[in-house]
C-alpha positions as CSV (number, residue, x, y, z in Angstrom):
1,M,98.3,110.6,84.0
2,E,95.1,109.4,85.7
3,L,94.3,105.8,84.7
4,Q,90.7,104.7,85.3
5,R,89.3,103.1,82.1
6,I,91.4,100.3,80.6
7,G,90.8,98.4,77.4
8,V,91.7,94.8,77.2
9,I,91.8,93.3,73.7
10,G,91.4,89.6,73.5
11,A,89.4,87.4,75.9
12,G,91.6,84.4,76.0
13,V,93.6,83.1,79.0
14,M,95.9,86.1,79.2
15,G,93.2,88.7,78.5
16,T,91.0,87.2,81.2
17,G,93.8,87.3,83.7
18,V,94.7,90.9,82.8
19,A,91.1,92.0,83.1
20,Q,90.8,90.4,86.5
21,S,93.9,92.1,87.8
22,L,92.7,95.5,86.6
23,A,89.2,95.2,88.0
24,V,90.3,94.1,91.5
25,A,92.6,97.1,91.5
26,G,89.6,99.3,91.1
27,M,89.7,100.2,87.4
28,D,86.9,100.1,84.9
29,V,87.7,97.5,82.2
30,V,86.3,97.0,78.7
31,V,87.1,93.5,77.4
32,V,86.9,93.2,73.6
33,D,86.9,90.1,71.5
34,V,85.5,89.3,68.0
35,S,84.2,86.0,69.4
36,A,81.0,86.0,71.5
37,R,82.0,82.6,72.7
38,A,85.4,83.8,73.9
39,L,83.7,86.6,75.8
40,A,81.2,84.3,77.4
41,R,84.1,81.9,78.4
42,C,86.0,84.9,79.8
43,E,83.0,86.0,81.9
44,A,82.4,82.5,83.1
45,Q,86.1,82.2,84.2
46,L,85.9,85.5,86.1
47,R,82.7,84.3,87.9
48,K,84.6,81.1,88.8
49,S,87.4,83.2,90.2
50,L,84.9,85.1,92.2
51,R,83.6,81.9,93.8
52,F,87.1,80.6,94.6
53,S,88.9,83.8,95.4
54,G,89.3,82.8,99.1
55,M,91.6,80.0,98.1
56,F,94.3,82.4,96.9
57,A,94.3,84.7,100.0
58,G,97.7,86.4,100.3
59,K,98.7,85.5,96.7
60,A,96.5,88.0,94.8
61,K,93.9,90.6,95.4
62,P,90.6,88.7,95.8
63,M,88.0,88.9,93.0
64,D,84.7,90.2,94.4
65,A,81.3,91.2,93.0
66,A,82.2,94.9,92.8
67,A,85.3,94.0,90.7
68,L,83.2,91.9,88.3
69,A,80.7,94.7,88.0
70,R,83.5,97.0,86.7
71,I,84.1,94.7,83.7
72,R,82.2,95.2,80.5
73,F,82.3,92.7,77.6
74,T,81.9,93.7,74.0
75,E,82.6,92.6,70.4
76,R,83.1,96.2,69.3
77,L,86.6,97.6,69.3
78,D,85.2,101.1,69.0
79,D,84.1,100.7,72.7
80,T,87.7,101.4,73.7
81,E,87.3,105.0,72.4
82,G,87.4,106.6,75.9
83,A,90.2,104.3,77.3
84,D,93.2,105.8,79.1
85,F,95.3,102.7,78.5
86,V,94.8,99.6,76.2
87,I,96.4,96.2,76.6
88,E,96.3,94.0,73.6
89,N,96.3,90.2,74.2
90,V,95.5,88.6,70.9
91,V,97.1,85.6,69.4
92,E,100.9,85.8,68.8
93,K,100.7,86.4,65.0
94,W,101.5,89.6,63.2
95,S,98.7,89.1,60.8
96,V,96.3,89.3,63.7
97,K,98.0,92.1,65.7
98,E,98.5,94.4,62.8
99,P,94.9,95.3,62.1
100,V,94.1,95.6,65.8
101,F,96.7,98.4,66.2
102,R,95.7,100.1,63.0
103,D,92.2,100.3,64.3
104,L,93.2,101.3,67.8
105,D,95.2,104.2,66.3
106,R,92.0,105.3,64.6
107,I,89.7,104.8,67.6
108,C,91.7,105.8,70.7
109,R,92.6,109.4,71.6
110,P,96.2,110.4,71.1
111,S,97.0,110.3,74.8
112,C,96.0,106.7,75.2
113,V,98.9,104.4,75.9
114,L,98.9,101.2,73.7
115,A,100.5,98.1,75.2
116,S,101.1,94.8,73.4
117,N,101.1,91.7,75.7
118,T,103.5,90.0,73.4
119,S,106.3,87.5,74.0
120,T,108.1,87.7,70.6
121,I,106.8,90.4,68.3
122,S,108.8,93.6,67.9
123,V,107.3,96.5,69.8
124,T,109.0,98.9,67.4
125,R,107.3,97.2,64.4
126,T,104.0,97.4,66.2
127,A,104.5,101.1,67.0
128,S,105.1,101.8,63.3
129,L,101.3,101.2,62.8
130,V,100.3,104.3,64.8
131,R,100.7,108.0,64.3
132,N,102.5,108.7,67.6
133,P,104.6,105.6,68.2
134,E,106.1,107.0,71.4
135,R,102.9,105.8,73.2
136,V,103.4,102.2,72.3
137,L,105.3,99.6,74.5
138,G,105.3,95.9,75.3
139,M,103.9,94.5,78.6
140,H,104.6,90.7,78.7
141,F,102.4,89.4,81.5
142,M,103.0,85.8,82.6
143,N,100.4,83.2,83.2
144,P,98.5,83.0,85.6
145,V,98.4,86.8,85.5
146,P,96.8,87.4,88.9
147,L,99.4,85.4,90.7
148,I,102.6,86.5,89.0
149,G,104.0,89.7,90.5
150,T,106.5,90.8,87.8
151,V,106.0,91.8,84.2
152,E,108.5,92.1,81.4
153,V,108.2,95.7,80.1
154,I,109.6,96.3,76.6
155,R,110.8,99.7,75.4
156,G,110.7,100.1,71.6
157,V,112.9,102.5,69.6
158,H,110.3,105.3,69.9
159,T,108.8,104.5,73.3
160,S,109.0,107.6,75.5
161,S,110.2,107.6,79.1
162,E,106.7,109.0,80.0
163,T,105.0,106.0,78.5
164,I,107.3,103.6,80.4
165,A,106.5,105.6,83.6
166,V,102.8,105.4,83.0
167,A,103.0,101.6,82.5
168,L,105.1,101.1,85.6
169,A,102.6,103.2,87.6
170,L,99.7,101.0,86.3
171,L,101.6,97.9,87.3
172,E,102.2,99.3,90.8
173,K,98.4,99.8,91.1
174,L,98.0,96.1,90.3
175,G,100.6,95.2,93.0
176,K,103.1,94.2,90.4
177,Q,106.6,95.3,89.4
178,G,108.0,95.8,85.9
179,V,111.4,94.9,84.6
180,V,112.3,97.1,81.6
181,V,114.2,95.4,78.7
182,G,115.1,96.3,75.1
183,D,113.2,95.4,72.0
184,A,114.7,92.3,70.4
185,P,112.9,89.1,69.2
186,G,111.7,87.2,72.3
187,F,113.1,89.9,74.6
188,V,114.7,88.1,77.6
189,S,112.0,85.6,78.8
190,N,111.0,83.9,75.6
191,R,114.3,84.1,73.8
192,V,115.6,81.8,76.5
193,L,112.5,80.0,77.6
194,M,111.4,78.9,74.1
195,L,114.8,77.3,73.4
196,T,114.5,75.4,76.7
197,V,111.0,74.2,76.0
198,N,111.7,73.3,72.4
199,E,114.8,71.3,73.4
200,A,112.9,69.5,76.1
201,I,110.3,68.5,73.4
202,W,113.2,67.3,71.2
203,V,114.4,65.1,74.1
204,V,110.9,63.4,74.2
205,H,110.7,63.3,70.4
206,D,114.1,61.5,70.3
207,G,113.1,58.9,72.9
208,V,115.7,60.0,75.4
209,S,113.2,60.5,78.2
210,T,109.5,60.8,79.1
211,P,107.8,64.1,79.8
212,E,107.4,63.1,83.5
213,D,111.1,62.5,83.9
214,V,112.3,65.5,81.9
215,D,110.3,67.8,84.3
216,R,111.3,65.8,87.3
217,I,115.0,66.5,86.6
218,F,114.3,70.2,86.3
219,R,112.3,70.2,89.6
220,E,114.3,67.9,91.7
221,C,117.8,68.4,90.4
222,M,117.7,72.0,89.5
223,G,115.2,73.4,91.9
224,H,112.7,74.7,89.4
225,R,109.2,75.1,90.6
226,M,107.9,73.7,87.3
227,G,109.5,71.7,84.6
228,P,109.7,73.0,81.0
229,L,107.0,70.7,79.6
230,A,104.5,71.5,82.4
231,T,105.3,75.2,81.7
232,A,104.6,74.6,78.0
233,D,101.2,73.0,78.8
234,L,100.3,76.0,81.0
235,I,101.3,78.5,78.3
236,G,99.6,76.6,75.5
237,L,101.4,74.4,73.0
238,D,99.9,76.5,70.1
239,T,101.3,79.6,71.7
240,I,104.7,77.9,72.1
241,L,104.6,77.0,68.4
242,Y,103.6,80.5,67.2
243,S,106.4,81.9,69.4
244,L,109.0,79.6,68.0
245,E,107.9,80.3,64.4
246,A,108.2,84.0,65.0
247,L,111.7,83.7,66.6
248,H,112.8,81.4,63.8
249,E,111.6,83.9,61.2
250,Q,113.1,86.9,62.9
251,F,116.5,85.5,63.8
252,G,116.8,83.1,60.9
253,D,118.5,80.7,63.2
254,P,117.8,77.0,62.9
255,K,118.1,76.6,66.7
256,F,114.5,78.0,66.9
257,R,113.0,75.5,64.5
258,P,110.0,73.9,66.2
259,C,110.2,70.2,67.0
260,P,108.0,68.1,64.7
261,L,106.4,66.6,67.8
262,L,105.2,70.0,68.9
263,R,103.6,70.6,65.5
264,R,101.9,67.2,65.6
265,M,100.5,67.8,69.0
266,V,99.1,71.2,68.0
267,D,97.6,69.7,64.8
268,A,95.9,67.0,67.0
269,G,94.4,69.7,69.3
270,R,96.5,68.7,72.3
271,L,97.3,72.2,73.4
272,G,97.9,71.7,77.1
273,A,95.9,72.9,80.0
274,K,93.3,74.8,77.9
275,S,92.4,71.7,75.9
276,G,92.8,69.2,78.8
277,E,95.7,67.3,77.3
278,G,99.2,68.1,76.3
279,F,102.3,66.5,77.6
280,F,100.3,65.9,80.7
281,H,96.6,65.4,81.5
282,H,94.8,68.4,83.1
């Protein structure tokens, strides 16, 4: 299957990174968001990446003017009509994802592969929204997308081997590899990571340690490149909260109950790197 025109739904941090990776690999990209402000912010971030692309030589394909010219920004989901492949990156809430996939099923041609960049929501449930569910899969990109070379690829109950092969071929074009896993809440990465992050927040909440020392132990004692609370700030504390709520609902297990400190920080707008303040200042 020839992949040239790719739809990217959602112009947030993840959608911006996915669009950049696709464009520098030579593909035509349509970025869709209901918010004109989000689209403007996405374009500004991509232009910033263009200016600073030399700083990441050897880590990712550089952003250049030709790549930026291959990206189109629009508020119309109908503009994905001719896409060969669509990657959805909207907020991690079923109430938001559901109408997007119902509309994509109506708009996109039957051969178009539909991927959900999700960290917790069932791919099989998402696939139930379209007429040919074998073309739906999960592609869980990690942040920052241009610099992370591996993607968690999720096979739903109906996902065909051909769809998996197309997704892996697309990742290869991006200079990335895919690790294929089964469809269960949180898959591998977030089923484990969210528990770690949530427990680290409980440690701070209970006054056992400071955020700085929690992360220092993980870095200096365990050899992690980044501690769990810095990771949470990078992902976004609102996204962490949504993910934990989804896991709590789907598993029904109290171990996934979000720490009250996390809820309070999200309510206060302290979302991590994207707001400038979370467990650390950015």
